C-alpha positions as CSV (number, residue, x, y, z in Angstrom):
1,M,-65.7,-203.5,47.6
2,S,-62.8,-202.6,45.5
3,T,-61.5,-205.0,42.8
4,P,-58.4,-206.9,43.5
5,S,-55.1,-205.6,42.2
6,R,-54.1,-207.2,38.9
7,R,-50.5,-207.5,40.0
8,S,-51.4,-209.4,43.2
9,E,-53.9,-211.6,41.3
10,L,-51.2,-212.5,38.8
11,R,-48.7,-213.2,41.5
12,R,-51.2,-215.6,43.3
13,R,-51.9,-217.4,40.0
14,R,-48.1,-217.8,39.2
15,A,-47.5,-219.1,42.7
16,R,-50.3,-221.6,42.4
17,Q,-49.0,-222.8,39.0
18,E,-45.5,-223.3,40.4
19,K,-46.9,-225.2,43.4
20,V,-49.0,-227.5,41.3
21,T,-46.0,-228.1,39.0
22,L,-43.9,-229.0,42.0
23,L,-46.6,-231.3,43.3
24,R,-46.9,-233.0,39.9
25,K,-43.2,-233.8,40.0
26,R,-43.5,-235.2,43.5
27,Y,-46.5,-237.2,42.5
28,G,-44.6,-238.8,39.6
29,A,-41.7,-239.7,41.9
30,A,-43.9,-241.0,44.8
31,S,-43.5,-244.7,45.3
32,S,-46.3,-245.5,47.8
33,E,-50.0,-245.0,47.4
34,S,-50.2,-243.1,50.8
35,D,-47.7,-240.5,49.5
36,R,-49.8,-240.0,46.3
37,N,-53.0,-239.6,48.3
38,R,-51.3,-237.0,50.5
39,I,-50.1,-235.1,47.4
40,L,-53.6,-235.2,46.0
41,E,-55.0,-233.7,49.2
42,K,-52.4,-230.8,48.9
43,V,-53.5,-230.2,45.3
44,K,-57.1,-230.0,46.4
45,K,-56.1,-227.3,48.9
46,V,-53.9,-225.3,46.5
47,A,-56.1,-225.5,43.4
48,P,-59.6,-226.8,44.2
49,S,-60.7,-226.4,40.5
50,I,-58.3,-229.2,39.4
51,T,-59.9,-232.7,39.7
52,A,-57.9,-235.7,40.7
53,D,-58.3,-237.2,37.2
54,Q,-56.9,-234.1,35.6
55,F,-54.0,-233.9,37.9
56,T,-53.0,-237.6,37.5
57,K,-53.3,-237.4,33.7
58,T,-50.9,-234.5,33.5
59,A,-48.6,-235.9,36.2
60,S,-48.3,-239.2,34.3
61,A,-47.9,-237.4,31.0
62,G,-45.0,-235.3,32.4
63,K,-43.4,-238.5,33.7
64,K,-42.7,-239.9,30.2
């Protein structure tokens, strides 16, 4: 198998970071617990390496 192209790898990484940043903003603005749970499920799909604790810490830190 050939190695993945560096350019496409970087593009996927950037897109993932942008999506997680957007979800952090939405999580901070979410008012109900069901909305927050739905956002956490999306984060798990987009970036499985990020745990819920890591995500909520950074989401609440960005809220201040």
